[in-house]
C-alpha positions in Angstrom: 61.2 -71.9 -4.6 64.0 -74.4 -3.9 66.4 -74.4 -1.2 69.1 -73.4 -3.3 67.2 -70.0 -4.8 66.4 -69.2 -1.4 70.2 -69.6 0.0 71.2 -67.5 -3.4 68.1 -64.6 -2.4 69.3 -64.7 1.3 73.2 -64.5 0.1 72.3 -61.8 -2.4 70.5 -59.6 0.3 73.3 -60.0 2.8 75.8 -58.9 0.4 73.7 -55.7 -0.8 73.1 -54.9 3.0 76.8 -55.1 3.7 77.4 -53.0 0.5 75.4 -50.3 1.8 77.1 -47.6 3.5 75.3 -47.4 6.3 77.6 -44.9 7.9 76.9 -42.2 4.8 73.4 -42.5 5.2 73.2 -42.0 9.0 75.8 -39.0 8.4 73.7 -37.1 6.0 70.2 -37.9 7.6 71.8 -36.4 11.0 73.2 -33.6 8.5 69.9 -33.3 7.2 68.0 -33.1 10.3 70.6 -30.8 11.9 70.1 -28.2 8.7 66.4 -28.3 9.4 66.4 -27.2 12.8 69.0 -24.6 11.8 66.8 -23.2 9.2 63.9 -23.3 11.6 66.1 -21.6 14.0 67.4 -18.7 11.6 63.9 -18.0 10.3 62.1 -17.5 13.9 65.1 -15.3 14.5 64.4 -13.4 11.1 60.8 -12.7 12.1 61.1 -12.1 15.7 61.2 -8.5 14.9 59.0 -8.4 12.2 61.3 -7.6 9.6 63.6 -9.7 7.3 66.3 -8.1 6.0 68.6 -8.9 3.1 71.4 -10.8 5.0 68.7 -12.7 7.0 67.3 -13.5 3.6 70.6 -14.6 2.2 71.4 -17.2 5.8 67.8 -18.4 5.0 68.4 -19.3 1.6 71.6 -20.7 2.0 70.4 -22.9 4.9 67.8 -23.8 2.5 69.8 -25.2 -0.2 72.1 -27.1 2.2 68.9 -28.8 3.5 67.5 -29.4 -0.4 71.0 -30.7 -0.9 71.1 -33.1 1.9 67.6 -34.2 1.2 68.6 -34.8 -2.6 71.6 -37.2 -1.3 69.3 -38.9 0.7 66.9 -39.7 -1.8 69.4 -40.7 -4.3 70.8 -43.2 -1.8 67.2 -44.7 -1.3 66.9 -44.9 -5.3 70.3 -47.0 -5.6 69.5 -49.4 -2.6 66.2 -49.9 -4.6 67.7 -50.5 -7.8 70.2 -53.0 -6.0 67.2 -54.8 -4.5 65.7 -55.3 -7.6 69.3 -56.5 -9.2 68.9 -59.2 -6.7 65.8 -60.5 -8.4 67.0 -60.9 -12.0 
């Protein structure tokens, strides 16, 4: 690689890193971890007495849906970053 190609690659990488919304990724990651802990706690509370009723199931289900939604957001952000990096090579 010539010096020009290396400079273009470095400039593209810097542009990519500056263009990624790191605040959004960090916020989504923190929300995912928080929802995972809340789901764990909700499940432990539900099984503590040995009987899980419908309201507890509904709360556990809602927490699980929120956790899955956050995990999918993180996955999509990772895929977007991958394709941005892949476009740099062209």
